[in-house]
N, C-alpha and C positions, 0 to 999 in steps of 0.2 A: 669522444672528440668534439661532437657537436656542442656539448654542454660546455667544454673548455673554451671554444670559440665564442659561444654566447657570453660567458663570463668575461672574456677579454674585451669583446665589443661593449659590454656594459660598463667595464672600467674606463674605456677610452671615452665613452659618453659622459661618464661622471667627471672625468678630467676636465672636459670642456664646460661642463655646467659649473664646476668649481672655478674655472678660469673667468667665466662670465660674471660670477659673483664677485670674484677678486677685483676685476676691472671696474665694476660698479662701486665697490668699497674704496678703491684707489681714487676714483674721480669724486666721489661724494665727500671724502675728507679733504680734498685739495682745496687751496685757497683760491678765491676768484680775484678779479681786478680790484684794485684798491677802491674802497668805497662801496663795494658790493659784497654782501655775505653769500656764502654758497647756499643754494636753495634745496629744500627737501627732495630727495630722489626716490621715485618708485622703485620697488624691488624688480630685479630682472626676471624675465619669464624663463622657465626651463626650456632647453633645447630637445630636439627630437632624439631618440636613441639611434645608435649606429656606430660605424668605425670612425677613427680619429680625424681623417681629412674631411669626410662628409660632415661631422659634427662641428669642426672649426668653421667650414664654409656656412653651415646653417647658423651658427652663432653670429659670425661677424657679417654674414650676408654677402652675396655677390652683387649687391646694389651697384648700378653703373653710375660713376661720377665722371667729371672731366678734370684733366689737369691743366696747368698754366699754359700748355701748348694746344689746348682744345681736344686732346686725345681722350676718347672714352675708355675707361679702365673699370674693370670689375673689382670691387673692393677687396674681396678675399683672393680671388685667383690671380689677379694681375698686381695687386699692391702688396699683399701680406704673404701669400704662400711661400713657405721654405725661406723666408728672409729673416734677417735680423733688422728690426725697425726701431726708430725713435719717433714716437707720435706726439703731436701737440695740436692745440686748437688756437686759431688766430682770427682776426678780422682786419682788413687793411686800413680802415680809417681809424683804427686805435692809435692813440698818440703816446701811450706810456708802455704798458707791459708787452704788447705784441712785438713792436720792433725791437725792444730790449732783449726779449727772449730769443728772437730770431737771430739777432747778433751773438748772443751768448752760444747758441747752437752752432753758428759759423765757427766760433772760437773752439768749441768742442771738436768739430770736424778737423780743424787745423791741428789740434793737440793730438788727434788720433794718429796722424801721419797717413800718407797715401794708401798704404797696404790695408790698414784697418778701415779707413774711410771708404774704401771701394767695397767693403763687405757689409756696410751699414746703409739702409735706405731711410732718409728722413721724410717723414710725412705730415704735412701741416694741412689740417682740414679747416676750412672757413666756417665760422659760426654765423656768417652773414651772406649766405648764398644769393640773396636777392640783389645785393650790391657787388659782391665779389665775383665777377665774371672771369672767365679764363684770362682775358686781356688785362683786367685789373690785377689779378694775382700775378701775372707775368711781369707787370711793371713794378709791383711790390718786390718780387724776388730779385729782379735786376737791381733795384735801388738797394737792397740789403746785400748784394753780392753773393747770392746763394742760388742763382738760377742754373741748374745743371741736371745731369741725368740721374743722379743719386738723391735728388730732392724734389718731392712731389707736393705741389700746392693743389688741393682738391676743392672742387665746388660741384654744383649741379642744381637740379630743381630743389625746392626747399623740403619737400616730402622725403626725397632721397637722402639728402644731407641729414635731416632730422633723424632718419632711421639709423644711419651710420653712427651719428654722435650718441644716439641712445644706446647702441651696442657698446659704445666706449664709455658708458656711464654718465653721459652728459645729456640732460633733459633741460633744454634752455629756453626760458621765457623771453630772453632778449639776447643779442649777440654779446653784450658787455658782461653777461653773467656766466660766460664760460670759465672753466677751471684753467689755471695756469700750470697745473701739475703736468709733468712730463711722464710719458708711459713708454718704457723701453721693453722690448720683447724679442726673444728668440722664438719665432712662431712655430717652427717644426719641433723644437724641444719643449714647447709649452712652458717656457721660463719667462717670467714677467717681473718688472721691477718699477716701482714708483720713484721719481726723482724730483726733488724740489728744484725749480729753475734758478734759485740763487746759489746752488752748489758750485764750487770751483770748476772750471772747464776741464781741468786735468782729472778731477775725481770722476766727473761724468764720463770722460773718455775711458777711464780705467773700468768703469762698470760696463761700458759697451764692449770692451775688450773681453771681459768675462763672458758675456752673453754670445760673443762671436766664436768663442771656443767650443767646438763640437762636443756633445755628450758622448761618453764612451758607449760603444755598441749601437749608436743611432744609425 
């Protein structure tokens, strides 16, 4: 019995190692802001062995960030755990891709309808934490019409944000060089999908609906 448990724990650990590698690949092939080529990405480090939840927390980290309301949130336990999420990276003084993609995601949420939208948490992480304070993010969210309980705009001290972005596959020499790729995930089911931000809102909404459907036997 103990050997079976060990094998199961090992498989869970392997699942999260593969997930980390996949997130790195998704982000590294994504396209950056116009005029900026994606930069080479270092390989992700392997996670510690153990059970599924512990491995997910180890990989994503429980780094404390702040949302647009100034609340301190642990990245895995408070933001990701057991949720269906849509992740993207923004910075508020961006004048092209960031507001356009934010508005696109607002259209995606509208296309979902109220029932599905209530099951999805949108998470926008700032690539410019030195300038994007909670107050600045709050103003950006309100301007874009997306300030609400199911949409988190996250910032923090630079080291913390860099750590979180690194675990999402983004190692950024400057805020402008973040990827515009969307990352959608069913965290509990370990199902992840890369989505181009120029995909139609209805198609993105349909992808999120698939991720929100529970896996059999979960």
